[in-house]
MITOR-487340 format. One line per field, with one value per residue (C-alpha): residue number from 1; x, y, z; residue in three letters. Coordinates in pm, 1 decimal. Layout:
// residues N
seq: c(NUM, ...)
east: c(X, ...)
north: c(Y, ...)
up: c(Z, ...)
type: c(Ala, ...)
// end
This chain:
// residues 438
seq: c(1, 2, 3, 4, 5, 6, 7, 8, 9, 10, 11, 12, 13, 14, 15, 16, 17, 18, 19, 20, 21, 22, 23, 24, 25, 26, 27, 28, 29, 30, 31, 32, 33, 34, 35, 36, 37, 38, 39, 40, 41, 42, 43, 44, 45, 46, 47, 48, 49, 50, 51, 52, 53, 54, 55, 56, 57, 58, 59, 60, 61, 62, 63, 64, 65, 66, 67, 68, 69, 70, 71, 72, 73, 74, 75, 76, 77, 78, 79, 80, 81, 82, 83, 84, 85, 86, 87, 88, 89, 90, 91, 92, 93, 94, 95, 96, 97, 98, 99, 100, 101, 102, 103, 104, 105, 106, 107, 108, 109, 110, 111, 112, 113, 114, 115, 116, 117, 118, 119, 120, 121, 122, 123, 124, 125, 126, 127, 128, 129, 130, 131, 132, 133, 134, 135, 136, 137, 138, 139, 140, 141, 142, 143, 144, 145, 146, 147, 148, 149, 150, 151, 152, 153, 154, 155, 156, 157, 158, 159, 160, 161, 162, 163, 164, 165, 166, 167, 168, 169, 170, 171, 172, 173, 174, 175, 176, 177, 178, 179, 180, 181, 182, 183, 184, 185, 186, 187, 188, 189, 190, 191, 192, 193, 194, 195, 196, 197, 198, 199, 200, 201, 202, 203, 204, 205, 206, 207, 208, 209, 210, 211, 212, 213, 214, 215, 216, 217, 218, 219, 220, 221, 222, 223, 224, 225, 226, 227, 228, 229, 230, 231, 232, 233, 234, 235, 236, 237, 238, 239, 240, 241, 242, 243, 244, 245, 246, 247, 248, 249, 250, 251, 252, 253, 254, 255, 256, 257, 258, 259, 260, 261, 262, 263, 264, 265, 266, 267, 268, 269, 270, 271, 272, 273, 274, 275, 276, 277, 278, 279, 280, 281, 282, 283, 284, 285, 286, 287, 288, 289, 290, 291, 292, 293, 294, 295, 296, 297, 298, 299, 300, 301, 302, 303, 304, 305, 306, 307, 308, 309, 310, 311, 312, 313, 314, 315, 316, 317, 318, 319, 320, 321, 322, 323, 324, 325, 326, 327, 328, 329, 330, 331, 332, 333, 334, 335, 336, 337, 338, 339, 340, 341, 342, 343, 344, 345, 346, 347, 348, 349, 350, 351, 352, 353, 354, 355, 356, 357, 358, 359, 360, 361, 362, 363, 364, 365, 366, 367, 368, 369, 370, 371, 372, 373, 374, 375, 376, 377, 378, 379, 380, 381, 382, 383, 384, 385, 386, 387, 388, 389, 390, 391, 392, 393, 394, 395, 396, 397, 398, 399, 400, 401, 402, 403, 404, 405, 406, 407, 408, 409, 410, 411, 412, 413, 414, 415, 416, 417, 418, 419, 420, 421, 422, 423, 424, 425, 426, 427, 428, 429, 430, 431, 432, 433, 434, 435, 436, 437, 438)
east: c(-1961.3, -2001.4, -1710.0, -1801.9, -1755.6, -1430.6, -1357.1, -1335.2, -959.3, -892.2, -548.2, -462.3, -91.4, -79.9, -322.1, -187.2, 179.0, 257.0, 372.3, 361.5, 73.0, 310.8, 462.8, 129.0, 70.1, 401.8, 655.0, 777.3, 1067.2, 838.3, 595.4, 872.1, 1031.9, 1375.8, 1612.1, 1646.2, 1997.7, 1918.4, 2039.9, 2081.8, 1835.6, 1797.7, 1699.2, 1445.4, 1296.7, 1274.9, 1121.5, 856.3, 782.9, 749.7, 505.0, 312.3, 268.4, 121.2, -142.8, -224.3, -414.4, -688.9, -734.9, -1069.1, -1220.1, -1441.0, -1112.2, -1015.8, -1031.5, -807.9, -567.1, -531.4, -459.9, -187.6, -31.6, -26.4, 150.4, 404.7, 472.6, 509.7, 744.5, 958.8, 980.5, 1056.2, 1324.6, 1499.7, 1535.5, 1790.1, 1606.4, 1261.3, 1400.2, 1561.7, 1240.1, 1032.3, 1261.9, 1231.8, 854.3, 836.3, 1055.2, 846.6, 524.3, 660.8, 768.8, 423.0, 260.7, 476.8, 401.8, 29.8, 48.7, -142.1, -190.1, -90.3, -429.5, -765.9, -980.7, -1194.9, -1552.6, -1462.7, -1445.1, -1712.0, -2020.3, -2064.1, -1858.9, -1806.2, -1818.6, -1910.3, -1605.9, -1545.0, -1658.6, -1417.4, -1132.2, -1102.9, -740.3, -620.0, -620.8, -251.3, -330.5, -471.8, -170.3, 94.9, -114.8, -143.0, 235.0, 256.5, 87.2, 119.8, 497.2, 520.8, 233.4, 326.1, 678.5, 532.8, 363.7, 701.5, 897.7, 661.8, 388.0, 396.7, 71.8, -100.8, -304.8, -307.7, -100.6, -247.8, -139.6, -283.4, -637.2, -685.6, -376.2, -448.6, -805.3, -682.6, -469.4, -753.5, -997.6, -767.8, -715.7, -1092.4, -1134.6, -879.1, -1079.4, -1427.8, -1526.0, -1686.1, -1469.7, -1639.9, -1543.6, -1178.1, -1068.9, -1086.6, -909.9, -551.3, -447.0, -93.2, -195.0, -382.0, -85.5, 156.0, -57.0, -72.1, 301.1, 398.7, 154.8, 298.1, 651.3, 557.0, 391.4, 712.7, 935.7, 732.6, 685.8, 321.6, 419.8, 609.8, 461.7, 133.8, -34.8, 76.0, 110.1, 381.6, 452.6, 816.0, 869.4, 1182.9, 1364.5, 1285.7, 1246.5, 910.5, 754.5, 638.2, 391.6, 185.9, 231.8, 438.5, 173.7, 200.9, 66.0, 184.0, 138.1, 368.9, 596.9, 628.7, 984.6, 1187.1, 1248.3, 1473.2, 1439.5, 1756.2, 1665.0, 1375.9, 1140.0, 843.8, 520.4, 205.5, -60.2, -321.4, -348.7, -268.7, -587.0, -727.6, -650.0, -287.0, -252.7, -400.1, -175.2, 127.8, -0.1, -247.6, -537.2, -655.7, -880.7, -1034.9, -1371.0, -1502.1, -1481.6, -1396.4, -1094.6, -1034.9, -1107.2, -801.2, -692.2, -805.3, -764.4, -386.4, -126.6, 208.3, 364.0, 128.5, 217.5, 588.7, 557.1, 374.5, 666.4, 917.4, 737.2, 679.9, 1048.4, 1144.5, 947.1, 1189.3, 1089.3, 1121.0, 1461.8, 1579.7, 1465.0, 1634.3, 1307.1, 1281.1, 944.6, 884.2, 650.1, 702.9, 882.7, 657.5, 837.8, 794.3, 426.2, 355.9, 568.4, 366.0, 37.3, 102.6, 215.0, 380.3, 110.5, 132.1, -241.0, -446.4, -536.9, -363.4, -643.6, -646.0, -806.6, -1172.3, -1313.8, -1630.7, -1429.2, -1315.6, -1575.3, -1440.7, -1102.5, -1163.6, -1384.9, -1455.1, -1738.2, -1904.7, -1967.3, -1827.5, -2135.0, -1920.2, -1724.9, -1413.8, -1449.8, -1256.8, -931.3, -906.5, -1273.9, -1212.2, -999.0, -620.0, -385.3, -176.0, 80.5, -179.2, -184.4, -521.2, -676.2, -397.7, -685.5, -927.5, -1049.6, -800.1, -530.5, -186.1, 104.1, 444.6, 785.8, 890.1, 870.9, 680.6, 861.5, 777.8, 889.8, 1185.0, 1172.5, 1517.5, 1559.7, 1621.4, 1739.3, 1599.0, 1441.6, 1356.7, 1242.9, 1410.6, 1586.0, 1345.6, 1010.1, 674.1, 444.9, 459.9, 320.5, 2.1, -135.3, -419.7, -729.9, -994.6, -1344.7, -1502.6, -1308.4, -1411.7, -1235.0, -975.1, -828.5, -763.9, -543.6, -203.0, -8.5, -228.0, -40.6, -122.7, 78.6, -27.8, 133.7, 274.0, 82.6, -253.6, -496.3, -824.6, -1093.8, -973.0, -598.6, -436.1, -118.3, 53.8, 407.4, 724.1, 962.3, 1325.3, 1506.2, 1838.4, 2145.8, 2287.7)
north: c(-2806.4, -2468.4, -2238.7, -1994.1, -2260.4, -2366.1, -2700.3, -2709.5, -2759.4, -2501.8, -2345.1, -2073.8, -2084.4, -2454.3, -2451.2, -2143.1, -2131.3, -2495.7, -2430.5, -2764.4, -2806.5, -2862.0, -2517.2, -2339.6, -2074.8, -1963.2, -1718.2, -1444.1, -1668.7, -1959.2, -1726.8, -1617.4, -1962.4, -1850.2, -1966.3, -1792.5, -1676.7, -1541.7, -1181.3, -1129.6, -851.5, -969.2, -1316.9, -1176.0, -945.9, -1215.9, -1459.9, -1205.6, -1137.1, -1509.5, -1565.7, -1252.3, -1367.0, -1696.9, -1518.4, -1237.4, -1480.9, -1482.4, -1103.4, -1002.3, -1344.0, -1457.4, -1506.8, -1139.4, -1043.0, -1327.6, -1282.4, -915.9, -1008.7, -1258.8, -1020.7, -760.4, -1007.4, -1084.1, -712.3, -680.7, -978.3, -825.4, -485.7, -640.7, -883.9, -617.7, -388.2, -496.0, -312.1, -441.9, -790.2, -803.2, -685.0, -934.1, -1221.3, -1113.5, -1109.0, -1453.0, -1594.8, -1417.4, -1552.9, -1907.1, -1882.4, -1766.6, -2033.6, -2303.6, -2180.1, -2182.3, -2520.9, -2411.9, -2708.6, -2679.7, -2788.4, -2760.1, -3073.1, -3089.2, -3013.7, -2760.2, -2491.6, -2604.3, -2817.7, -2882.8, -3032.1, -2697.0, -2327.3, -2025.5, -1812.3, -1581.0, -1821.6, -2100.7, -2331.3, -2549.1, -2465.3, -2406.1, -2116.0, -2073.7, -1979.4, -1653.5, -1582.6, -1629.2, -1465.6, -1171.4, -1168.0, -1143.0, -805.3, -695.1, -745.7, -525.3, -287.4, -249.7, -158.4, 65.9, 257.6, 328.6, 371.5, 498.7, 710.0, 1078.9, 1155.9, 1483.2, 1350.2, 1012.5, 765.6, 425.4, 136.1, 110.7, -23.0, -140.9, -359.3, -499.6, -566.8, -750.2, -983.3, -1041.1, -1118.5, -1385.6, -1524.4, -1535.3, -1733.4, -1980.7, -2018.6, -2052.6, -1708.0, -1419.4, -1113.3, -904.1, -1163.8, -1152.3, -876.2, -1112.3, -1415.9, -1329.6, -1222.3, -1187.2, -943.7, -726.9, -719.4, -647.4, -361.2, -197.9, -238.3, -97.1, 191.4, 288.1, 272.2, 477.1, 747.9, 785.7, 809.5, 1033.8, 1409.4, 1500.3, 1860.6, 1770.4, 1733.7, 1920.6, 1585.4, 1417.3, 1041.3, 869.2, 518.9, 428.8, 231.7, 38.9, 85.8, -166.6, -244.7, -239.7, -201.5, 154.3, 240.8, -1.8, -204.2, -118.1, 79.8, 447.5, 699.7, 895.5, 598.7, 377.9, 198.9, -17.1, 2.5, -112.7, 140.0, 94.1, 311.3, 269.5, 451.8, 414.7, 709.6, 815.6, 908.4, 1054.6, 789.9, 1057.2, 1351.1, 1680.0, 1801.7, 2152.3, 2175.9, 2079.6, 2312.1, 2608.7, 2542.8, 2596.3, 2845.5, 3044.4, 2999.2, 2790.0, 2845.1, 2498.3, 2477.3, 2179.8, 2282.8, 2045.4, 2030.4, 1662.5, 1690.4, 1703.4, 2053.1, 2125.6, 2396.7, 2409.1, 2454.3, 2276.8, 2602.7, 2609.2, 2251.1, 2323.1, 2630.0, 2424.5, 2180.0, 2465.0, 2640.1, 2318.5, 2227.6, 2576.5, 2557.6, 2576.8, 2240.6, 2071.2, 2226.3, 2119.0, 1763.9, 1765.9, 1704.7, 1796.6, 1769.4, 1758.4, 1625.1, 1262.2, 1192.0, 1036.0, 703.7, 716.0, 797.0, 500.6, 268.8, 367.4, 344.1, -2.9, -138.0, -437.5, -508.4, -503.5, -477.5, -186.1, -76.8, -145.4, -387.7, -581.6, -548.4, -563.6, -216.5, -309.0, -292.7, 64.7, 228.9, 32.7, 199.9, 536.0, 840.5, 877.0, 975.5, 648.6, 742.9, 1083.7, 1293.4, 1574.4, 1657.6, 1559.3, 1351.6, 1331.2, 1143.2, 778.7, 687.8, 424.5, 109.8, 158.3, -20.4, -314.9, -87.9, 98.6, 414.5, 579.0, 760.2, 690.7, 640.4, 933.1, 1200.5, 1455.9, 1442.8, 1456.7, 1668.2, 1503.0, 1665.9, 1589.6, 1790.1, 1582.6, 1385.1, 1088.4, 754.7, 559.6, 180.1, 160.7, 64.3, 363.6, 416.8, 687.6, 890.2, 1251.4, 1369.4, 1626.3, 1932.5, 2174.8, 2167.1, 2332.8, 2094.3, 1901.9, 1551.7, 1487.0, 1148.2, 943.7, 1095.6, 1289.2, 1256.3, 1367.6, 1128.9, 801.4, 483.4, 468.8, 798.5, 644.5, 356.3, 315.4, 395.6, 682.3, 1012.5, 1366.1, 1683.7, 2030.9, 2373.7, 2435.0, 2764.7, 2605.7, 2504.1, 2318.9, 2210.7, 1848.5, 1915.2, 1830.3, 1657.2, 1442.8, 1483.2, 1281.4, 1325.0, 1255.6, 1007.5, 1142.3, 938.7, 751.7)
up: c(-521.1, -690.1, -772.7, -497.4, -231.7, -71.9, 97.9, 474.6, 459.9, 188.2, 228.4, -27.9, 58.4, -22.2, -315.1, -490.5, -390.6, -321.7, 34.7, 220.7, 461.2, 751.9, 690.0, 690.0, 796.0, 646.6, 778.4, 545.1, 446.7, 363.7, 187.4, -51.4, -66.8, 53.7, 327.2, 662.4, 577.6, 229.7, 211.5, -163.8, -250.8, -609.3, -489.3, -243.0, -507.4, -775.0, -525.9, -431.0, -798.3, -869.6, -583.9, -672.3, -1032.8, -912.2, -706.3, -952.1, -1175.0, -910.4, -913.4, -1056.9, -984.1, -696.9, -510.0, -554.4, -187.5, -74.4, -365.0, -269.8, 90.5, 0.6, -253.2, 23.6, 252.0, -20.7, -57.1, 319.2, 326.1, 52.3, 221.7, 560.5, 445.6, 236.9, 538.1, 803.4, 1081.8, 990.1, 938.1, 1282.9, 1444.8, 1247.2, 1347.6, 1709.8, 1692.6, 1534.5, 1811.9, 2075.0, 1932.2, 1913.1, 2275.9, 2382.8, 2171.3, 2328.9, 2680.4, 2610.4, 2437.4, 2131.1, 1901.5, 1538.1, 1411.7, 1576.6, 1562.6, 1255.1, 1340.8, 1605.9, 1338.8, 1097.3, 1075.0, 705.1, 424.0, 255.2, 325.6, 121.1, 45.4, 341.2, 610.4, 672.4, 587.0, 896.2, 980.6, 1332.7, 1573.6, 1507.2, 1148.6, 1277.4, 1494.5, 1228.1, 957.3, 1193.5, 1223.5, 845.8, 871.2, 1233.5, 1252.5, 946.2, 1008.0, 1373.9, 1275.5, 1009.5, 1287.9, 1442.3, 1122.1, 852.1, 1008.8, 1091.3, 1276.4, 1352.5, 1640.3, 1809.9, 1614.7, 1538.4, 1317.4, 966.8, 1024.7, 667.0, 644.3, 991.0, 878.0, 567.3, 774.5, 1019.1, 737.0, 597.1, 944.6, 992.3, 672.1, 800.3, 1120.5, 981.3, 1104.1, 922.5, 867.9, 1136.7, 1400.1, 1302.8, 1539.5, 1836.1, 1690.4, 1779.6, 2127.2, 1998.5, 1726.0, 1976.2, 2217.4, 1933.9, 1806.1, 2148.9, 2208.9, 1869.6, 1898.1, 2237.0, 2098.3, 1793.2, 1999.6, 2198.3, 1892.2, 1659.4, 1680.3, 1603.4, 1530.9, 1214.1, 868.2, 948.1, 999.7, 677.9, 721.5, 523.1, 399.6, 347.5, 28.0, -63.8, -389.5, -658.8, -1026.2, -1203.4, -1546.8, -1607.9, -1880.8, -2081.0, -2399.7, -2703.7, -2888.2, -2966.7, -2720.1, -2418.9, -2182.2, -2391.7, -2439.5, -2130.7, -2001.9, -1704.3, -1428.0, -1126.3, -816.9, -613.4, -291.8, -48.2, -17.1, 193.9, 20.5, 171.2, 214.5, 140.3, -92.8, 81.6, 248.7, 259.6, 632.1, 574.4, 277.5, 463.8, 765.1, 542.2, 285.2, 496.8, 254.9, -38.2, -336.3, -326.1, -498.2, -297.9, 66.7, 348.9, 582.9, 507.0, 136.2, -86.6, -174.8, -529.8, -791.1, -741.5, -1013.3, -1021.3, -905.3, -605.3, -512.0, -547.8, -324.1, -59.2, -48.1, -29.0, 256.7, 451.1, 421.3, 541.3, 866.2, 1161.9, 1309.4, 971.2, 906.2, 1251.2, 1179.2, 838.3, 655.2, 288.3, 113.2, -260.9, -525.5, -628.2, -951.8, -1211.2, -1164.6, -786.5, -832.3, -1061.1, -846.3, -538.5, -728.9, -867.6, -529.3, -689.6, -948.9, -1327.0, -1396.1, -1532.1, -1180.9, -851.9, -760.0, -1088.7, -1430.0, -1325.9, -1383.7, -1195.3, -871.1, -931.3, -708.5, -411.8, -458.0, -622.6, -662.3, -1033.3, -1265.6, -1163.6, -800.8, -700.5, -790.9, -931.4, -616.2, -425.5, -110.6, 218.6, 173.6, 273.5, 222.2, -45.1, -15.6, -25.2, -261.5, -149.3, 14.7, 218.3, 4.9, -59.9, -356.6, -605.0, -847.4, -867.8, -625.7, -762.4, -1024.6, -865.0, -982.4, -1028.4, -1018.9, -1377.7, -1694.0, -1947.2, -2216.7, -2439.9, -2297.0, -2429.7, -2440.8, -2280.4, -1913.1, -1686.2, -1329.7, -1100.9, -1384.0, -1305.7, -1648.5, -1874.1, -1733.1, -1901.5, -2073.0, -2125.6, -1937.1, -1609.9, -1565.9, -1372.0, -1272.5, -1128.9, -1283.0, -1095.1, -955.7, -1284.5, -1507.7, -1668.4, -1549.6, -1827.4, -1703.4, -1361.5, -1477.6, -1311.7, -1630.3, -1749.3, -1772.6, -1880.1, -1929.0, -1818.0, -1804.7, -1452.9, -1427.9, -1500.2, -1223.7, -1247.0, -1002.9, -1016.6, -966.0, -632.6, -514.5, -253.9, -123.9, -79.7, 210.6, 129.9, 351.5, 473.5, 385.6, 687.1)
type: c(Unk, Unk, Unk, Unk, Unk, Unk, Unk, Unk, Unk, Unk, Unk, Unk, Unk, Unk, Unk, Unk, Unk, Unk, Unk, Unk, Unk, Unk, Unk, Unk, Unk, Unk, Unk, Unk, Unk, Unk, Unk, Unk, Unk, Unk, Unk, Unk, Unk, Unk, Unk, Unk, Unk, Unk, Unk, Unk, Unk, Unk, Unk, Unk, Unk, Unk, Unk, Unk, Unk, Unk, Unk, Unk, Unk, Unk, Unk, Unk, Unk, Unk, Unk, Unk, Unk, Unk, Unk, Unk, Unk, Unk, Unk, Unk, Unk, Unk, Unk, Unk, Unk, Unk, Unk, Unk, Unk, Unk, Unk, Unk, Unk, Unk, Unk, Unk, Unk, Unk, Unk, Unk, Unk, Unk, Unk, Unk, Unk, Unk, Unk, Unk, Unk, Unk, Unk, Unk, Unk, Unk, Unk, Unk, Unk, Unk, Unk, Unk, Unk, Unk, Unk, Unk, Unk, Unk, Unk, Unk, Unk, Unk, Unk, Unk, Unk, Unk, Unk, Unk, Unk, Unk, Unk, Unk, Unk, Unk, Unk, Unk, Unk, Unk, Unk, Unk, Unk, Unk, Unk, Unk, Unk, Unk, Unk, Unk, Unk, Unk, Unk, Unk, Unk, Unk, Unk, Unk, Unk, Unk, Unk, Unk, Unk, Unk, Unk, Unk, Unk, Unk, Unk, Unk, Unk, Unk, Unk, Unk, Unk, Unk, Unk, Unk, Unk, Unk, Unk, Unk, Unk, Unk, Unk, Unk, Unk, Unk, Unk, Unk, Unk, Unk, Unk, Unk, Unk, Unk, Unk, Unk, Unk, Unk, Unk, Unk, Unk, Unk, Unk, Unk, Unk, Unk, Unk, Unk, Unk, Unk, Unk, Unk, Unk, Unk, Unk, Unk, Unk, Unk, Unk, Unk, Unk, Unk, Unk, Unk, Unk, Unk, Unk, Unk, Unk, Unk, Unk, Unk, Unk, Unk, Unk, Unk, Unk, Unk, Unk, Unk, Unk, Unk, Unk, Unk, Unk, Unk, Unk, Unk, Unk, Unk, Unk, Unk, Unk, Unk, Unk, Unk, Unk, Unk, Unk, Unk, Unk, Unk, Unk, Unk, Unk, Unk, Unk, Unk, Unk, Unk, Unk, Unk, Unk, Unk, Unk, Unk, Unk, Unk, Unk, Unk, Unk, Unk, Unk, Unk, Unk, Unk, Unk, Unk, Unk, Unk, Unk, Unk, Unk, Unk, Unk, Unk, Unk, Unk, Unk, Unk, Unk, Unk, Unk, Unk, Unk, Unk, Unk, Unk, Unk, Unk, Unk, Unk, Unk, Unk, Unk, Unk, Unk, Unk, Unk, Unk, Unk, Unk, Unk, Unk, Unk, Unk, Unk, Unk, Unk, Unk, Unk, Unk, Unk, Unk, Unk, Unk, Unk, Unk, Unk, Unk, Unk, Unk, Unk, Unk, Unk, Unk, Unk, Unk, Unk, Unk, Unk, Unk, Unk, Unk, Unk, Unk, Unk, Unk, Unk, Unk, Unk, Unk, Unk, Unk, Unk, Unk, Unk, Unk, Unk, Unk, Unk, Unk, Unk, Unk, Unk, Unk, Unk, Unk, Unk, Unk, Unk, Unk, Unk, Unk, Unk, Unk, Unk, Unk, Unk, Unk, Unk, Unk, Unk, Unk, Unk, Unk, Unk, Unk, Unk, Unk, Unk, Unk, Unk, Unk, Unk, Unk, Unk, Unk, Unk, Unk, Unk, Unk, Unk, Unk, Unk, Unk, Unk, Unk, Unk, Unk, Unk, Unk, Unk, Unk, Unk, Unk, Unk, Unk, Unk, Unk, Unk, Unk, Unk, Unk, Unk, Unk, Unk, Unk)
// end
């Protein structure tokens, strides 16, 4: 059997993470290897990091797609179990699904042969596990993504759950069922019902007039390694950073339509309402945040918008990874995730056209550079908590690389410094919305 084939009964949770077959598909608790009553945040975080490190070895290999999906589920599990509200809702959904499953008498395993006809399958077709695999795997994303629709998204028009994260869960479920990815949307009745229910709830609880259509993803606090290596250079040394508070970051760069709604006009060179605003200085981006925060509806809602700190930006970009890019180390995959000199044809492109990172955030690599809040300073090797940069300086930090840059400029740790008055055709930004203290 060649390396690009997988046995009929292949189970990545069992093979890669050692989760017993009888516990597959796993719940979030089983995925992280923790007990149902575990509430220690440090234990949950370290368990997620341990499981993530096991799976990361498959990034950049022929297993890359499935490794990405499981890493995404681990991230979702960590976020969900660290949040009391999300955790209660997840537990409720698991119980609800088990009740439905019991009433419908769904067997744990489908008979072998009903899902496959040969002794092996090409990766992406089948593993021979049961129908239930799809249902619980869908819970791993839908229980989180559905809640994300109610808790994390601020829509301009009709709100819908994150199609990419839902698609990732469905793809993995399809593999478990011996189906191709495009058949996956129909494998789980539960996931479809859950999506509709959560979307309806979200539409009732969100105000589409706020945020000029910016969609946000709420990220938990956490500890990660910022920078790279111990060599000299502005991206080094690697050092430990702890972010103590959750924050909401735009899943897209600010578009020209959004910018013009707040500022009245823009000087973008590459025209298109859904293209990221370009040719903005740090001062322009700061003024956008100030004016948006000052809008009467935003003030009434208590919303405050700002640029991300450099630490928040890299934390959101990495999405739990420690590799050169958020998708791994394989540069040949870059064009799937980013607009760069390899594929952009010397222009920006509408936001959200490439694949998102594992936390569902788009264009963190490429399209436009993104301004950060901080004044630039050389890194220290010492651990830091909630860094915001020096109090004064001459240059602000800017991240992510742009559509005209070579791949090395788009790496997660890559940083540059630019005068706050300076604008360039490849400079844009995304915003953070502060979460009010309870």
